[in-house]
C-alpha positions in Angstrom: -83.7 156.4 116.9 -80.6 156.7 118.5 -81.1 156.8 122.2 -78.0 157.8 124.4 -78.6 156.2 127.9 -76.5 157.2 130.9 -75.1 153.6 131.1 -73.8 153.9 127.5 -72.5 157.5 128.3 -70.8 156.3 131.7 -69.2 153.2 129.5 -67.9 155.5 127.0 -66.3 157.7 129.4 -65.0 154.6 131.5 -63.5 153.4 128.2 -62.0 156.7 127.3 -60.3 156.9 130.5 -59.2 153.4 130.5 -57.8 154.2 127.1 -55.8 157.3 128.2 -54.6 155.8 131.4 -53.4 152.5 129.3 -51.9 154.7 126.8 -49.9 156.7 129.4 -49.0 153.9 131.5 -49.0 150.6 129.6 -48.7 151.6 125.8 -45.5 153.9 126.4 -43.7 150.9 128.3 -44.8 148.2 125.7 -43.7 150.7 122.8 -40.4 151.3 124.9 -39.8 147.7 125.6 -40.7 146.6 121.8 -38.5 149.5 120.5 -35.6 148.3 123.0 -36.2 144.7 121.6 -36.1 145.7 118.1 -33.0 147.7 118.6 -31.4 144.7 120.4 -32.5 142.5 117.5 -31.2 145.0 115.0 -27.8 145.1 117.2 -27.7 141.4 117.0 -28.2 141.3 113.2 -25.5 143.9 112.5 -23.0 142.0 114.8 -24.0 138.9 113.0 -23.2 140.7 109.7 -19.7 142.1 111.2 -18.8 138.8 112.5 -19.8 137.0 109.0 -17.6 139.8 107.4 -14.7 139.1 109.7 -15.1 135.3 109.2 -14.8 136.1 105.5 -11.8 138.2 105.7 -10.2 135.4 108.0 -11.2 132.6 105.7 -9.6 134.9 102.8 -6.3 135.2 104.9 -6.1 131.6 105.6 -6.6 130.8 101.9 -3.8 133.3 101.3 -1.7 131.6 103.8 -2.4 128.2 102.5 -1.4 129.3 99.0 1.7 130.8 100.4 2.6 127.7 102.2 2.0 125.4 99.4 4.2 127.6 97.3 7.0 127.7 99.8 6.7 123.9 100.2 6.9 123.5 96.4 9.8 125.6 96.2 11.7 123.6 99.0 10.9 120.4 97.5 12.4 121.5 94.0 15.4 122.8 95.9 15.7 119.5 97.7 15.5 117.6 94.7 17.9 119.6 92.8 20.5 119.3 95.6 19.7 115.6 96.0 20.4 115.1 92.0 23.6 117.1 92.2 24.9 114.9 95.3 23.9 111.9 93.3 25.5 113.1 90.4 28.8 114.0 92.3 28.7 110.3 93.8 28.3 108.8 90.6 30.8 110.7 89.2 33.3 110.1 91.8 32.5 106.2 91.7 33.2 106.3 87.9 36.4 108.1 88.5 37.5 105.5 91.1 36.4 102.5 89.1 38.3 104.0 86.2 41.4 104.5 88.4 40.9 101.0 89.7 40.8 99.7 86.3 43.8 101.5 85.0 45.8 100.4 87.9 44.8 96.9 87.4 45.8 96.9 83.8 49.1 98.5 84.6 49.4 95.8 87.1 48.6 92.9 84.8 51.1 94.5 82.2 53.7 94.7 84.9 53.3 91.1 85.8 53.2 90.0 82.3 56.5 91.8 81.6 58.0 90.2 84.8 56.8 86.9 83.8 58.2 87.2 80.3 61.3 88.4 81.5 61.5 85.4 83.9 60.4 83.1 80.8 63.1 84.8 78.8 65.7 84.2 81.4 64.7 80.4 81.6 64.7 79.9 78.2 68.1 81.6 77.7 69.0 79.4 80.6 67.5 76.2 79.0 69.2 77.0 75.6 72.6 77.5 77.0 72.6 74.3 79.0 71.2 72.5 75.8 73.9 73.9 73.9 76.5 73.0 76.4 75.5 69.4 76.1 75.4 69.4 72.6 79.1 70.7 72.8 80.1 68.1 75.4 78.9 65.3 73.5 80.0 66.5 70.3 77.6 64.0 68.5 76.0 64.3 65.1 72.8 66.4 64.2 70.2 63.6 64.8 71.9 62.9 68.2 71.8 66.5 69.2 68.4 66.8 68.2 67.4 63.8 70.5 69.8 65.1 73.4 67.9 68.5 72.9 64.7 67.0 73.0 65.5 64.7 76.1 67.0 67.8 78.0 63.9 70.0 77.4 61.7 66.9 78.4 63.6 66.2 81.6 63.8 70.2 82.5 60.0 70.7 81.2 59.1 68.0 83.8 61.2 69.8 86.8 
């Protein structure tokens, strides 16, 4: 049935010797190389995870910094707007005050000039009345002649 032949036995011994030699020399080195490669890949994965975690932390810091910067920007803008509005209000208030002062001075000047003009007119009217009265008295005429004389005098003096 099963016939073991010398060739078969020799082949089996060769295979076993080859297996042990390869195991001792080759499989150990290949196993060590595969273990080393596996450890290298695991270390690379670990480094990648650490880098990703660092990146996430950095991203979070950047977002916080951006939020803080936006908050500061808004605060600065609000303060600037308030200062600008205050300066604008002060300038407008000063301008209104100056305009009111100019208007008050102009009105006072108008009243003063009007009073001077009225005083001058009163003086001229008084002078005219005195001249008219003196001519009436000099002429010693009747009423109708006096009226004509005053009208003529006023017409002559009014043209001058």
